[in-house]
C-alpha positions as CSV (number, residue, x, y, z in Angstrom):
1,X,-22.1,-24.3,4.6
2,X,-24.5,-24.4,7.3
3,X,-27.7,-22.3,7.4
4,X,-26.5,-20.4,10.4
5,X,-23.4,-19.2,8.7
6,X,-25.4,-17.9,5.8
7,X,-27.8,-16.2,8.0
8,X,-25.1,-14.6,9.9
9,X,-23.4,-13.5,6.7
10,X,-26.7,-12.1,5.5
11,X,-27.3,-10.2,8.6
12,X,-23.8,-8.3,8.2
13,X,-24.3,-7.3,4.8
14,X,-24.3,-3.5,5.6
15,X,-20.8,-3.9,6.9
16,X,-19.6,-4.7,3.5
17,X,-21.6,-1.8,2.0
18,X,-20.3,0.6,4.5
19,X,-16.7,-0.4,3.9
20,X,-17.4,-0.1,0.0
21,X,-18.9,3.4,0.5
22,X,-15.8,4.5,2.6
23,X,-13.6,3.1,-0.1
24,X,-15.4,4.8,-2.9
25,X,-15.4,8.2,-1.1
26,X,-11.6,7.8,-0.5
27,X,-11.2,6.9,-4.2
28,X,-13.2,10.1,-5.2
29,X,-11.2,12.1,-2.7
30,X,-8.0,10.8,-4.3
31,X,-9.2,11.9,-7.8
32,X,-10.4,15.4,-6.7
33,X,-7.3,16.2,-4.5
34,X,-4.4,13.7,-5.5
35,X,-1.6,15.9,-3.9
36,X,-3.4,16.1,-0.7
37,X,-4.1,12.3,-0.8
38,X,-0.3,11.7,-1.3
39,X,0.5,14.0,1.7
40,X,-2.2,12.4,3.8
41,X,-0.8,8.9,3.1
42,X,2.7,10.0,4.0
43,X,1.4,11.6,7.2
44,X,-0.5,8.3,8.0
45,X,2.7,6.3,7.5
46,X,4.5,8.7,9.8
47,X,1.7,8.2,12.5
48,X,2.1,4.4,12.2
49,X,5.9,4.5,12.3
50,X,5.7,6.7,15.3
51,X,3.2,4.5,17.2
52,X,5.5,1.4,16.2
53,X,8.6,3.2,17.6
54,X,6.8,4.2,20.9
55,X,5.6,0.5,21.2
56,X,9.1,-0.8,20.6
57,X,10.5,1.7,23.3
58,X,8.0,0.0,25.7
59,X,9.0,-3.4,24.7
60,X,12.7,-2.6,25.5
61,X,11.6,-2.7,29.2
62,X,9.7,-6.1,29.0
63,X,11.6,-9.2,30.4
64,X,11.0,-11.5,27.5
65,X,12.3,-9.7,24.4
66,X,12.5,-12.0,21.3
67,X,15.3,-9.9,19.6
68,X,18.3,-8.4,21.0
69,X,17.8,-5.1,22.9
70,X,20.3,-3.4,20.6
71,X,18.4,-4.2,17.5
72,X,15.0,-3.2,19.1
73,X,16.5,0.0,20.2
74,X,17.8,0.8,16.8
75,X,14.5,-0.1,15.3
76,X,12.6,2.0,17.9
77,X,14.9,4.9,17.2
78,X,14.5,4.7,13.4
79,X,10.8,4.3,13.6
80,X,10.4,7.4,15.7
81,X,12.6,9.4,13.7
82,X,10.8,8.4,10.4
83,X,7.5,8.8,12.2
84,X,8.3,12.5,13.3
85,X,9.5,13.3,9.9
86,X,6.4,11.9,8.3
87,X,4.1,13.9,10.7
88,X,6.0,17.1,10.7
89,X,7.2,17.1,6.9
90,X,4.7,14.7,5.1
91,X,5.5,16.2,1.6
92,X,9.2,15.7,2.0
93,X,8.6,12.1,3.3
94,X,6.2,11.4,0.4
95,X,8.8,12.7,-1.9
96,X,11.6,10.5,-0.4
97,X,9.4,7.3,-0.3
98,X,8.6,7.9,-3.9
99,X,12.4,8.1,-4.7
100,X,12.9,4.8,-2.8
101,X,10.3,3.3,-4.9
102,X,12.0,4.7,-8.1
103,X,15.3,3.2,-7.1
104,X,13.6,-0.1,-6.3
105,X,11.8,0.0,-9.9
106,X,15.0,0.6,-11.6
107,X,17.0,-2.2,-9.7
108,X,14.0,-4.6,-10.4
109,X,13.9,-3.7,-14.1
110,X,17.6,-4.4,-14.4
111,X,17.2,-7.6,-12.6
112,X,14.3,-8.7,-14.8
113,X,16.3,-8.0,-18.0
114,X,19.2,-10.1,-16.8
115,X,16.9,-12.8,-15.7
116,X,15.3,-12.9,-19.1
117,X,18.6,-13.0,-20.8
118,X,19.8,-15.9,-18.6
119,X,16.6,-18.0,-18.9
120,X,16.0,-17.3,-22.6
121,X,17.1,-20.8,-23.7
122,X,14.8,-22.5,-21.0
123,X,11.5,-20.9,-21.5
124,X,9.4,-19.2,-24.3
125,X,8.1,-15.7,-23.9
126,X,11.1,-14.4,-21.9
127,X,10.8,-11.2,-23.9
128,X,7.7,-10.4,-21.6
129,X,10.0,-10.6,-18.5
130,X,12.5,-8.3,-20.3
131,X,9.7,-5.9,-21.4
132,X,8.3,-5.7,-17.7
133,X,12.0,-4.8,-16.8
134,X,12.3,-2.1,-19.3
135,X,8.8,-0.7,-18.3
136,X,10.0,-0.7,-14.6
137,X,13.1,1.2,-15.4
138,X,11.2,3.7,-17.5
139,X,8.6,4.2,-14.6
140,X,11.4,4.5,-12.1
141,X,13.2,7.1,-14.3
142,X,9.9,8.9,-14.6
143,X,9.5,9.1,-10.9
144,X,13.1,10.4,-10.4
145,X,12.6,13.0,-13.2
146,X,9.3,14.3,-11.8
147,X,8.6,13.2,-8.2
148,X,5.5,15.5,-7.9
149,X,3.9,14.0,-10.9
150,X,4.9,10.6,-9.6
151,X,3.1,11.2,-6.2
152,X,0.0,12.5,-8.1
153,X,0.1,9.5,-10.4
154,X,0.3,7.1,-7.5
155,X,-2.5,8.8,-5.6
156,X,-4.7,8.6,-8.7
157,X,-3.9,4.8,-9.2
158,X,-4.7,4.3,-5.4
159,X,-8.0,6.3,-5.9
160,X,-8.9,4.0,-8.9
161,X,-8.1,0.9,-7.0
162,X,-10.3,2.2,-3.9
163,X,-13.1,2.9,-6.3
164,X,-13.1,-0.5,-7.7
165,X,-12.7,-2.2,-4.3
166,X,-15.4,-0.2,-2.9
167,X,-17.7,-1.0,-5.7
168,X,-17.0,-4.6,-5.5
169,X,-17.6,-4.5,-1.6
170,X,-21.0,-2.7,-2.1
171,X,-22.0,-5.4,-4.6
172,X,-21.0,-8.3,-2.4
173,X,-22.8,-6.6,0.5
174,X,-26.1,-6.3,-1.4
175,X,-25.7,-9.9,-2.5
176,X,-25.2,-11.1,1.0
177,X,-28.3,-9.0,1.9
178,X,-30.4,-11.1,-0.4
179,X,-28.8,-14.2,1.0
180,X,-30.0,-13.2,4.5
181,X,-33.6,-12.8,3.3
182,X,-33.6,-16.2,1.5
183,X,-32.9,-18.1,4.6
């Protein structure tokens, strides 16, 4: 790499540190208020879907549309409806999204078990694929049995991920800072 690139990266160290601090703060927020975090995420998905739907409505009036106007109109309508539900009723939206994840986990678990049985003569260690399927089914079942606990669990895992990500960003930022002073 060129010295100019290193110097540029070294001068931008604070951006990574800032991202890291924001991620750590989000992670702490998720641990302190996991239910509020889940609701906030559902609300944010609603806002994004609403914006996507509105932009799709505008795209309907453009001359060069890459998909059929019928599909685009259906997509716009679905996005606006989902977006409004997410903004107006974020708790219900979060619960429904979690139930979709639960259904997907159960289907994926069954698929993995069937796959493991079918390929058992071709590979070794197929039991790990089957075990991942069983665990996916169990997790999906737990989400169905207790959606509120599932939402809180997802928020806590996201919080943990955000904290780890944030710490790594902060460390990388400070390493880049030293890189900028070396050159």
